[in-house]
N, C-alpha and C positions, 0 to 999 in steps of 0.2 A: 527268771531266776530256776535254778537246777535245784534249789535246797530242799525241795521236797524228796529228792533222790536219796537223801540221807536219812530221811524218816522212816525207812523199812517199806515204804510203798514200792514195789516194782512196776517198772513200765519199760517199753521199748526204749525210750529217751535214756534211762538210767544205762542200759549197757552201754551206750555211748559216750557218757559222761567220762571226761578225762580226770583223775583225781590224783594229787601230789601230795607227798609227804616231805616236809623238812624235819629231819631228825627220825631215828630208827629204834627208839626206845619203846618202853612197854605201853605208853599210852598211844602213841601212832601203831605199834602192833594190833593192839585190842581194836582200834577203830577200824583198821585196814581188815581185820579178820571179820568184823560185823559187816562191813560194806560189800566184802565178797560173798557174804552169806546172803545178800540181796540179790539185784541183778546186774551190778557192776563187774565186768569182766576183767581178769588179773591183768590182761595185756593192755588195759586202759588205766592201771595204776603205777606210779612210779615212786621211789624213795630215794633221797638223798641223805647222807651221813658223812662225816669227815673221815671216819675210820670204816674198815670193812667189819668190825666186831659184831654188831648186830644186824648187818645186812644178809647174811645167810638164810635166817628164819623167814624173810621176805622172798628171797628167791624161791625157796621151798614152796611157797604158795603160787609162783609164777609170776612173780611181780618183778619188774625190772628195776636195778638198782644203780647208783651213780654217786660220784661225789661232787656232782656239779648242781649247786641249789639253782642256778639260772636255768638250767637244762629242765629241772623237775617243773619251775614255775611258769617257764614259757610254753611248755607244752601241757598245761593244765587247765581245766575249767575252774576247779576249786582246789585251792591248797590250803592243807593243815600245817600250820607252823609248830612244832612239837618239840621246840628247843628253848632255851632262855632268850628272851629279846636281843641281848648283845651279841648273841651268835649269828644273828642273821644280817646279812648285807642289806644297807639301806637300798631303797629304789626298786626292791623286787616285785612290790604291788602293781608297778606299771606293766608287768607281764601278763598277768591273770586277772581274769575277771573278779574272783572272790578269793580273798585270803583270810582264812580262819586261824587266828593266834589262841593257842592254849597256854594256860598257866593254872597252877593249883587253885582250883575253885572258882576259876573264871574263864569264859571263852569271849572273843570279840571278833566280829566279821567286818572286814574293811572292804568296801567296794573300789 
């Protein structure tokens, strides 16, 4: 498990961790900035959103952006789902080792 990489403890392994975000809102942006403040490289982070409205601020951090959730999930070790559950395509969990779904007041990890 690479979960310790998100705890703020930097290691060489963290810099290779591939992290994805489905959703480009404020919650995803805040977590992405925190992860980049650690040892995760921007080149190893990818974000998807249906529109380009919020993607520019991720690009300014050096993060790759896309409109494809499958692209993000299939290329990530850990994926943060930062959208309402009904907006995520079923079956995405089969592409990544760890999916973290976030909702107001809760977070769930699906292996």
